N, C-alpha and C positions, 0 to 999 in steps of 0.2 A: 660233710654237714655244712650247711649255709645257716648264718647267722644275719638277721638285719638289725642293726642300731641306730635308732635316731637321737641325736645328741642335740639339743636345744642352743647350749652355750658353745659357740664356735672357737672360742678361744681353749675351752678345756677340750673339745672334739679334737682339734688338731694335736695337742698334748697326748690323749689317748691315742689315737691313731699312728703317731711315732712311738709309741709303746707297742701296739699291735705289729707295726711293721718290723720290730726287732725281732720280734719271735719267728723261728725257722720254721715253724710248722701251718704258718698261717700265709695263705694269699690272699692280695687285697685287691678288688676290683671297684672301682668308683664310678658311678653313674647316677643318672635319676632315672634309671629304669623303672616303670610302673610294674609291679606284679600282680598277675591277674589271680583272682580269687575264685574260686568255684561260687558258681550261681545255680540257682535252682529255677526252674520255672514256676508259675503260679499253680499249675497242677502238681508238680512235685513235692513242693510245699504242700499242698492240701492232702496228698496222699502220705506224706511223710508223718504229718499230725494225727492221721486217721489211725496209724500204725502204732504211733508213741501213746495216743487215747487208748488202743487195745492192751498194750503193755502195761499201762498203768494199772486199768481196771483188771488185770492179770496178777498185778503185783510183781510184775518183772523190772521194776525199777529200784533204784537206790537212792535214798535223801541225800542233798548236798552236804549235810553235817556227816553222815556217813560215809560219803566218798571223800571227803577232806581228811576223816581219820585212818580211812583205809589206805590213801594216798601217801601217808605219813610212815607206813611200814615196807614202803616200795623200796 
């Protein structure tokens, strides 16, 4: 598993990093590499919106509130 953490306070970041380094099951790779995020073309977005609209009309969606309640049981 890979986790990216952004810490705005550099003095606290150093302390946190030293703590993390002390854990034997964690390795640290430092760098400013940009992480490529998946992108969609305009056509892919339009197609996805059309699919989602059909799902909404068919009642195949879940409200945000219901999703949050359901996720608490995971």
